[in-house]
C-alpha positions in Angstrom: 39.2 -23.8 6.8 42.3 -21.7 7.3 44.8 -22.5 10.1 47.9 -20.6 11.3 50.3 -20.3 14.1 52.9 -17.6 14.9 56.1 -17.1 16.8 58.3 -14.1 17.6 61.9 -13.5 16.7 63.8 -10.4 18.0 67.1 -11.0 16.1 68.5 -13.2 18.9 65.8 -15.3 20.4 62.9 -17.1 18.9 59.7 -17.8 20.9 57.8 -21.1 21.0 55.0 -21.5 18.4 51.6 -20.2 19.5 48.6 -22.4 19.6 47.0 -23.0 16.2 44.3 -20.6 15.3 41.5 -21.6 12.9 39.2 -19.6 10.7 36.1 -21.2 9.3 34.4 -19.4 6.4 30.6 -19.8 6.8 28.4 -18.8 3.8 25.4 -20.9 4.9 22.6 -18.9 6.5 20.7 -20.4 9.5 17.9 -22.8 8.5 15.9 -22.2 11.7 13.2 -19.5 11.6 12.4 -17.3 14.6 9.5 -18.2 16.8 7.7 -15.0 17.7 5.2 -14.4 20.5 3.6 -11.5 22.4 1.1 -11.3 25.2 0.6 -7.5 24.4 -0.1 -8.2 20.7 -1.1 -11.9 20.3 -2.0 -13.4 16.9 -5.6 -14.2 17.9 -7.5 -12.2 15.2 -8.6 -9.5 17.7 -7.1 -6.0 17.9 -5.0 -5.1 20.9 -3.1 -2.1 22.2 -3.0 0.8 19.9 -0.9 2.5 17.2 2.1 4.0 18.8 1.7 1.9 22.0 4.8 -0.3 22.5 4.5 -4.0 23.0 6.9 -6.7 24.2 7.7 -9.5 21.8 9.7 -12.7 22.5 12.0 -14.0 19.8 13.0 -17.6 20.1 15.9 -19.3 18.2 14.3 -22.7 19.0 17.6 -24.0 20.5 19.5 -23.7 17.3 23.1 -23.0 18.4 23.9 -21.6 15.0 21.6 -18.6 15.8 23.3 -15.9 17.8 20.8 -13.1 17.2 17.9 -11.6 15.2 17.4 -8.8 12.8 13.9 -7.3 12.8 12.1 -4.8 10.7 9.1 -2.7 11.4 6.4 -1.6 8.9 8.3 1.5 8.0 11.4 -0.6 7.0 13.7 0.3 10.0 16.1 -2.5 10.8 17.3 -3.4 14.3 19.6 -6.1 15.5 19.5 -7.9 18.9 22.0 -10.5 20.0 21.4 -13.4 22.3 23.1 -14.0 25.7 23.7 -17.6 24.5 23.4 -19.2 21.0 20.0 -20.8 20.4 18.3 -18.8 23.2 15.5 -16.3 23.4 15.3 -12.5 23.9 12.6 -9.9 24.4 12.3 -6.7 22.3 9.9 -3.8 22.3 8.2 -3.0 19.1 5.9 0.0 18.5 3.2 -0.7 15.8 2.5 2.3 13.6 -0.5 1.1 11.6 -3.6 -1.1 12.3 -2.3 -4.2 10.6 1.4 -4.3 11.1 3.7 -7.1 10.0 6.7 -7.6 12.3 9.4 -9.3 10.3 12.2 -11.2 12.0 15.2 -13.0 10.5 17.7 -15.2 12.4 21.4 -14.3 12.3 24.4 -16.6 12.7 27.9 -15.8 14.0 29.2 -15.0 10.5 26.4 -12.5 10.0 24.4 -14.6 7.6 20.7 -13.8 7.6 18.2 -16.7 7.7 14.7 -16.8 6.3 12.3 -14.2 7.7 9.3 -14.9 9.8 6.3 -12.6 9.6 4.3 -12.0 12.7 1.0 -10.3 11.7 -1.4 -9.0 14.3 -4.2 -6.4 14.7 -4.0 -3.1 16.5 -6.8 -0.9 17.9 -7.1 2.5 16.1 
């Protein structure tokens, strides 16, 4: 941890010290994995929707206040980031499957930008 405070001096007067500021260096990624669900493309072994048809997916940080967002990948390798309204919460994203057996990959992200372990959500798509 690094701490500092500051004050101003104009050659005549000196201000009071500021409140102490702290910087914590966080190199530890989140340990919680994302919980992923979708009513459009459930993991039930049956094909749903269709290639190119968007689906809504809920990403859940399971209440872990160290998680402030998610990074997700589609089957073509595109990365997208989404941030939570509150740490540990849930969010909804739209994902468009491009093949009949897509793997939607989601990693948790903490405030320092550390990426947690990925969760794979595999489902079937009508083609």
